N, C-alpha and C positions, 0 to 999 in steps of 0.2 A: 388433668394425667393422662397416658395412653394406654390401653393393655402391650404387655412386651409379646409379641408371639414366642412361640415357641418352638426352637430349633426343629427340624424337618430331622424325623429319627436316624435316615436313607445320609443325608448331609454329615448330621453329628458322625456317626462310624463311618464316615472315611473321612471326617477331620481327624478323626481317632486311631484310625490306619494308617495315614498318613505322620500322624506327629509318629508314631509307634515306627513308621520304616526311619524317619530323621534321626527317632532318636538310635535304631540301633546301629545305622553308619555312622552317626560322631562316635558311638562306644568302640565299634572296629577301627575306625579309624585313630582314638587315641589309646587302643590300647597298643596299637600299632609301632605309635609316636613312643609309646613309656618304655615300648621294651628294645630299643633304636640305643645300644650306644651311645655317651656321650663324649662329643670331640676333643682331643689332648689343647685344642688351641682354646676352645671352649674351657675346659675344666683351669687351664693357664691362663685366665683371666681376672675368675671369680679364686683364684689362688693368691692374683697382683693387688684382687679385690681385697681382698681380708686381711694381707698384709700391711694395705697403704691405709685400713682402717685402723690397725691396733697400732700405727706409728703417731696418730694426732691425740 
């Protein structure tokens, strides 16, 4: 069994910075989307689906 090389501290730090930046950007995008109103057409489709499942 070979020895596993320890990650370079600079490389590890750089990876963590990139991950944090991506996470921050995804949170910002997700927050923007969740604050948008639901379109009336989509609400209508959901209501139709609820009604058809109740009839079965």
